[in-house]
N, C-alpha and C positions, 0 to 999 in steps of 0.2 A: 335454584339460585334466586336470591332476594334482589329487590330493586336496588338497594344500596350497593351490593356486590357488582351489579351490572353498571351502575354509575361509576364505581371505582375502576372497573375494567376499561370503561370508555376513557376515563382520565389517563390511564396508563397507555392506552392506544394513541391518544393525542400526543403523549410524550414520544412514542415511537414515530409517529407521523412528523413531528417537529424535527427529529433527528434525520429522518429520511429526506425531508425537504431541505435541510441544511446541507446534507451530503450531495444531493442531486441538483439543488437549486443554486449552488455556489454561494455568493455573498448576498443573495437576496434577503436572507434572514439574519444577517450579521448586525447585531445591535450592541456590541460591546465585548469586553474581555473579562475574564475572571468570574466574579460572582454573578454578573448580569450577561453572561455569554449564552449563545444558543445551546452549547453543550450543557451548561448548568441548568438551563430551563428544561431541556429534554430529559436530562437525568432526574431532575426534581419531579417533573410530571410523571415520568415512568415509574420512579420509585414510590411516589405517593400513591398513584393509582393501583399498581400491581401489589404493592405492600399492603395497602389498606384492604384490597379485595381478599388477599390471602388471610389476613388477620380476621376480617369479618366472617369469612367462611369457617375459620377454625374456632374462634371464640367470640363471635359477634353477639351471641345470645347473652353473654355475661357483660360485655362492655358497650354494646350498642353501636350504631353507626358513627356517632361522634367520637367514641373511644377508638374505634377502628381508624377514623380519620387522624386522630392524634398520633397513633402508632405509625400510621402511614407517613406523617410528617417526620417523625423520628427516623424512619427508614430512609426517607427521601433526601435528607440533608447529607449523610455520608455518600449516598449514591451520586448526588449532584457534584460533590467535591471530587469523588473518584473519576467521574466522567470528565470534569474539567482538567484534572491532572493528567489523565491518559491522553487527551487530545493535545495538551501542551507538550508532553513528552514526545509524541509522534511528530509534531510540527518542528521541534528542535533536533530531530534525529539527524546525525551527520550521514552523508552519503559520499560515495566515491565520485570523482570527476568523470565526466563522459569521455571515453577514449576518442582520440583524434587520429588523423593520418600520421602525425609525428610519432605517436605511440607504437606504430607498427614496425618502425625501423629497429632492427636488432632482434626481433622475435624469431624464434625457430618454428619451423613447420615441416609439413610433408607434402609431396606432390600427389594430388589426387586425379589430375588429368595431365598427361605428359606435356611438357613444354617444348614445342618445336623451335628450330632456329628461326629467329625473326618473327615468331608468332606468339600467341597467347596460350597458356595452359591454366591450370587452377592449383592453388595450394590451400591447405588448411592450417591455420595458426590459432593460437589461444590468446585472447586479449581479456584481461580481467577474469580469467577462469572460464570464459565462454568461447566455444569454437567458432571461428569465422572462416568462410570459404571466400578466397579472393582470386581475381584474375592475376596471372603472373607472367612476366617476361624474364628472359635470362639471356646472357651473352652467348650461351651455347645450349644445345638441346639437353634436357634433363628428363630422365625416365620416371615412370610411375613408381611411387613409393620411396623416392630418394628424399633424404633429409636436406632441407634448405634453410637459409637465413635471409631475412628481408634486409636488403641493403638500401632501398630507397622506396618511399611511398609516392607514387605518381598521382594518386587520388585516394579517396576513402576506400575504394574497392579494387584498386589496381596497383600492383607493386612490382618492383624489380628485385629478383632473388639471385642468389648464387648457391651452388651446391656446397654442402658442409664437408 
């Protein structure tokens, strides 16, 4: 491996290091949006370094280190653009609201620990497709495996149920 290839690989590694510091360092390296963002800088440095290293190893004898650097710049521009667009898409991605105690009312579930009279048992319900195990009370005893409906949410983990 030639010195030029090593230098290009170090430049690519700096791009990866910038990206890692941006991810784990929070806004410490935040110096703008779009063309001058951390994502663009990391993508450009990574694309330039690794692209130029690959080109220099493949055809470096014909075009030399400056030619490899030029091809690395040509590779780095779209990589930088794609990195910026990818991060922008992920930042604007819609997500569902976090379920609250009010969302429990009306959900159907099954008793996983029998509910005694005046005491607590456990029920399993699905909220947002995820199973949740909750403490449950009922007006009358309910046996293991019975189907229930949540009638009231006493807290985030404690509900009042009735048998279906």
